[in-house]
C-alpha positions in Angstrom: 137.7 87.2 99.1 135.4 90.4 99.0 134.4 92.3 102.0 130.9 90.6 102.0 132.4 87.2 102.1 135.0 88.1 104.7 132.4 89.5 107.1 130.2 86.5 106.7 133.2 84.1 107.0 134.2 85.9 110.3 130.6 85.4 111.6 130.5 81.7 110.6 133.8 81.1 112.5 132.3 82.8 115.5 129.1 80.5 115.4 131.2 77.4 114.8 133.7 78.4 117.6 131.0 78.0 120.2 130.1 74.6 118.7 133.8 73.4 119.1 133.9 74.8 122.7 130.7 72.9 123.5 129.3 76.3 124.8 126.3 76.5 126.9 124.6 79.9 127.2 123.5 82.8 125.1 125.3 84.4 122.2 123.9 87.9 121.7 124.6 89.6 118.2 124.0 93.3 117.8 124.1 95.3 114.5 125.1 99.1 114.3 121.4 99.8 113.5 120.6 98.4 116.9 119.1 95.1 115.7 119.6 92.3 118.2 119.5 88.5 118.1 119.9 85.9 120.7 121.2 82.4 120.0 121.1 79.8 122.6 123.6 76.9 123.0 123.7 73.7 125.1 126.9 72.0 125.0 127.7 73.1 121.5 124.1 72.3 120.2 121.5 74.9 119.3 118.3 75.1 121.4 116.7 78.3 120.5 117.1 81.5 118.6 115.1 84.8 118.7 115.2 88.6 117.9 115.6 90.8 114.9 113.1 93.1 113.3 110.2 90.8 113.0 110.4 88.5 116.1 106.8 88.5 116.8 105.8 88.4 113.1 108.0 85.3 113.0 106.3 83.6 115.9 102.9 84.2 114.4 103.7 83.0 111.0 105.7 79.9 112.0 103.1 78.8 114.5 100.4 79.3 112.0 102.3 77.3 109.4 102.4 74.4 111.9 98.6 75.0 112.8 99.6 75.7 116.4 97.3 78.3 118.0 97.7 79.5 121.6 95.3 80.8 124.2 97.6 83.0 126.3 94.9 83.5 128.9 95.5 79.9 129.9 99.2 80.3 130.0 101.2 80.8 133.4 104.7 82.0 133.5 106.4 81.5 136.8 109.0 84.3 136.6 110.4 87.2 134.7 112.9 85.1 132.8 110.0 82.9 131.4 108.2 86.0 130.4 111.3 87.3 128.7 111.6 84.1 126.8 107.8 83.7 126.4 108.1 82.3 122.7 110.2 79.4 123.8 108.3 78.7 127.1 104.9 78.6 125.3 106.3 75.5 123.5 107.5 74.1 126.9 104.0 74.5 128.3 102.4 72.9 125.2 104.6 70.0 125.5 104.0 69.6 129.3 100.2 69.6 128.6 100.8 66.9 125.8 99.4 69.3 123.2 102.7 68.8 121.2 105.3 66.3 121.7 109.1 66.7 121.2 108.9 65.3 117.6 106.4 68.0 116.6 108.2 70.9 118.4 111.7 70.1 117.0 111.0 71.2 113.3 109.3 74.3 114.7 112.5 75.2 116.7 114.6 74.4 113.7 112.8 76.9 111.6 113.1 79.5 114.2 116.9 79.0 114.4 117.3 78.8 110.6 115.6 82.1 109.9 117.5 83.9 112.7 120.8 82.6 111.4 119.8 83.7 107.9 119.0 87.2 109.1 122.2 87.4 111.2 124.2 86.3 108.1 122.6 88.9 105.8 123.1 91.6 108.4 126.9 90.7 108.7 127.3 91.0 104.9 125.8 94.5 105.0 126.8 96.2 108.3 129.1 95.7 111.3 128.1 93.4 114.1 129.3 92.8 117.7 129.0 89.8 119.9 128.3 89.3 123.6 128.6 86.0 125.3 126.6 85.1 128.5 127.3 81.7 130.2 124.7 82.4 132.8 121.7 83.0 130.4 120.8 79.5 129.3 117.5 78.0 128.2 115.9 75.4 130.5 114.2 73.0 130.2 115.8 72.0 126.8 113.2 70.6 124.4 115.5 69.8 121.4 119.1 69.8 120.6 119.6 71.1 117.2 122.9 70.0 115.2 124.6 73.4 115.0 127.0 72.7 112.2 124.2 71.6 110.0 121.9 74.5 110.9 124.7 77.0 110.2 125.6 75.5 106.9 122.0 75.3 105.8 121.4 79.0 106.6 124.7 79.9 104.8 123.7 77.9 101.8 120.4 79.8 101.7 122.3 83.1 101.9 124.6 82.1 99.0 121.6 81.4 96.8 120.0 84.6 97.9 123.2 86.5 97.0 123.7 84.6 93.6 120.3 85.9 92.5 121.3 89.5 93.0 119.0 90.3 96.0 121.6 90.3 98.8 120.6 94.0 99.7 116.9 92.9 100.0 115.7 91.4 103.2 112.9 88.9 103.2 111.4 91.0 106.0 110.5 93.8 103.6 107.0 94.2 102.3 105.9 94.7 98.7 103.4 97.3 97.5 102.0 98.6 94.2 104.0 101.6 93.4 102.7 102.3 89.9 99.2 100.8 89.4 98.5 102.2 86.0 101.8 100.8 84.5 101.2 97.4 86.2 97.7 97.2 84.8 99.0 98.1 81.3 102.0 95.8 81.2 100.9 92.6 83.2 98.3 90.1 82.1 94.9 90.5 83.6 95.4 87.3 85.9 98.8 88.6 87.2 97.5 92.2 87.8 94.4 90.8 89.7 96.9 88.6 91.7 99.4 91.2 92.5 96.9 93.9 93.5 95.3 91.3 95.9 98.5 90.3 97.7 100.7 93.2 97.6 99.3 95.7 100.1 102.6 96.6 101.8 101.5 95.1 105.0 103.0 91.6 104.7 106.6 90.8 104.5 108.1 88.5 101.8 108.2 85.7 104.2 104.7 86.2 105.1 103.6 86.2 101.6 105.6 83.1 100.9 103.8 81.3 103.7 100.4 82.6 102.8 100.7 81.6 99.1 102.6 78.4 99.9 105.4 79.3 97.4 109.3 79.0 97.9 110.5 82.3 99.3 113.4 82.5 96.9 111.3 81.9 93.8 108.6 84.4 95.0 111.1 87.1 95.7 112.9 86.6 92.3 109.5 86.9 90.5 108.6 90.1 92.3 112.0 91.6 91.6 111.2 91.8 88.0 108.4 94.2 88.7 110.5 96.0 91.3 113.4 96.8 88.7 110.8 98.1 86.3 109.5 100.5 89.0 106.0 98.9 89.2 106.3 97.7 92.8 108.2 99.0 95.8 109.7 97.4 98.9 109.4 98.9 102.2 110.3 98.1 105.8 107.4 97.3 108.1 107.3 97.3 111.9 106.9 94.2 114.0 103.6 93.4 115.5 102.9 93.8 119.3 104.0 90.8 121.4 100.9 88.8 122.2 102.1 88.6 125.8 103.1 92.3 126.4 99.8 93.5 127.5 98.6 90.5 129.3 101.6 89.5 131.4 103.5 92.8 131.8 100.8 94.7 133.6 100.0 97.2 131.0 96.2 96.5 131.0 93.4 96.2 133.5 91.6 93.0 134.1 88.7 94.2 132.0 91.0 95.2 129.1 92.8 91.9 129.3 89.5 90.1 128.8 88.6 92.4 125.8 92.1 91.7 124.3 91.7 87.9 124.6 88.2 88.0 123.0 89.3 90.3 120.2 92.3 88.4 119.2 91.7 85.6 116.8 95.1 84.0 117.5 94.2 82.9 121.0 93.3 79.4 120.7 94.9 76.2 121.9 93.9 73.8 119.2 95.9 71.6 116.9 95.5 69.6 113.7 91.7 69.9 113.2 90.0 71.6 110.2 89.3 75.2 111.0 85.9 76.6 110.3 85.7 80.4 110.1 82.4 82.3 110.5 82.1 86.0 109.5 79.0 87.4 111.3 78.4 90.6 113.2 76.2 88.8 115.7 77.9 87.5 118.8 75.2 85.0 119.4 75.4 83.5 115.8 79.1 83.2 116.2 78.8 81.3 119.5 76.2 79.1 118.0 78.3 78.1 115.0 81.3 77.7 117.3 79.5 75.2 119.4 78.3 73.3 116.3 81.7 73.2 114.8 83.4 72.0 118.0 80.7 69.3 118.5 81.8 67.9 115.2 85.5 68.1 116.2 86.4 71.1 114.1 88.3 74.2 115.3 86.6 77.6 115.0 87.5 81.2 114.1 84.9 83.9 114.7 85.1 87.2 112.9 82.5 89.8 113.8 84.0 92.7 111.9 83.6 92.2 108.1 86.1 94.8 107.2 88.9 92.8 109.1 87.8 89.5 107.6 90.0 89.3 104.6 93.4 89.7 106.4 92.3 87.4 109.2 91.1 84.7 106.8 94.4 85.0 104.9 96.4 84.6 108.1 94.5 81.6 109.5 93.6 79.9 106.2 90.4 78.1 107.2 89.2 75.0 105.6 85.7 76.4 105.4 84.3 79.8 105.5 80.7 80.8 106.5 79.5 84.2 105.7 76.3 86.1 107.0 74.4 87.4 104.2 73.5 90.8 105.7 76.3 92.7 107.6 77.2 96.3 108.0 79.5 97.9 105.3 80.6 94.8 103.7 77.9 92.1 103.2 78.1 88.4 102.5 78.0 88.6 98.6 80.6 91.2 98.3 82.9 89.4 100.7 82.5 86.1 99.0 83.4 87.9 95.7 86.6 89.3 97.3 87.5 85.9 98.8 87.2 84.0 95.6 89.7 86.5 93.9 92.4 85.1 96.3 94.0 82.1 94.6 94.4 80.0 97.9 90.6 80.2 98.6 89.4 79.2 95.0 88.4 75.7 96.2 87.5 76.6 99.8 83.8 75.8 100.6 82.0 79.0 101.3 78.6 78.8 102.9 76.2 81.8 103.0 74.3 82.0 106.3 70.9 83.5 105.8 67.3 83.5 107.1 66.1 84.4 103.6 66.8 81.3 101.5 65.0 82.5 98.3 65.8 81.2 94.7 67.1 84.7 93.8 69.5 84.7 96.7 70.6 81.2 95.8 71.4 82.2 92.2 73.2 85.4 93.3 75.2 83.3 95.8 76.3 80.9 93.0 77.3 83.8 90.8 79.6 85.2 93.4 81.2 81.8 94.1 79.4 80.5 97.2 79.2 76.8 97.6 75.9 76.6 99.2 73.4 78.2 101.7 72.8 77.5 105.3 69.4 78.5 106.8 69.7 80.0 110.2 66.4 78.3 111.0 67.6 74.8 110.1 68.5 73.8 113.7 72.0 73.0 115.1 71.9 69.4 113.8 71.1 70.2 110.2 73.6 73.1 110.3 76.3 70.8 111.6 75.5 68.2 108.9 75.8 70.8 106.1 79.2 72.0 107.6 80.5 68.4 107.7 79.2 67.5 104.3 80.8 70.3 102.5 84.0 70.3 104.6 84.7 66.6 104.2 83.9 66.6 100.4 86.2 69.5 99.7 
């Protein structure tokens, strides 16, 4: 047994030991590089896990995958412990408000646990870790009891596959970027080059790319490693994003700043399971109008007033329909539509151009850049709603 396997074996025995003891409380795991993970047990079952380098990125990604969006301005945490475990207690609040039920929350928790266990196993294989057990720090109320042995084994099997492919030293939390663009353009096919230059910006982790592209993490990483070993792309550590509750609940902003933060953040919605309509328009009034129309038809809404930020926000939230204003500062509707259509995931997404100048030339140009149709700003709310419904339901 090599050192890697020995270290991982020791970790597995630690994790399973708390199962056999029917432990209730928190197991804190620290690495020599000061990474920390918290794994919560209840009578030997797993109930929650958090921590690591991308704790908040994990939250945003997994909640987005399950189409759960949260309005933190409508959340109320009763004490500091709930704020400390805000990620878990948001799920508690959503369950209490009947936004989600236990059956919907359980797979979300399982994925949080699985990812944390994988990261801990990978860390144990590469550096020394230490353990701290706290029987006083337990999670209440318990939403779901995860079978610990099964979760531990699944994470271990994922690590074994990761290691067998020769990528044990590469964390799925690393981000890929184009290191030698000229070499990539010369050696890759035109389609591959276009795809890689679109998705590899050094700002999304491999896990985030996997979720965005809806491709298996292992397969995606393996395919990218071929370009990595030939020096065309690089892998870099990226920081975690700011906690969505840090400024609001820990008193670091004024009331006015809190309101601005809430309005500016596209993540802050408590809506679930409805088609998402995104509108990119620099006019606040137009965004509010389209939002009201969309909600009247039972659709969720994402308003983006800064066209420069539109692409990353659209890629993060994956709307089922995109509405673009024709005339916007810096990046107009035609240019933005062209950029969106270059992204494979949006090749079939309905894109409607919103304009007050519905001329034949504009219609032809819109078709040329890949727009689905036009919406006239003077059509009236009912007509605009019918157009949105028609193209969304036919897609």
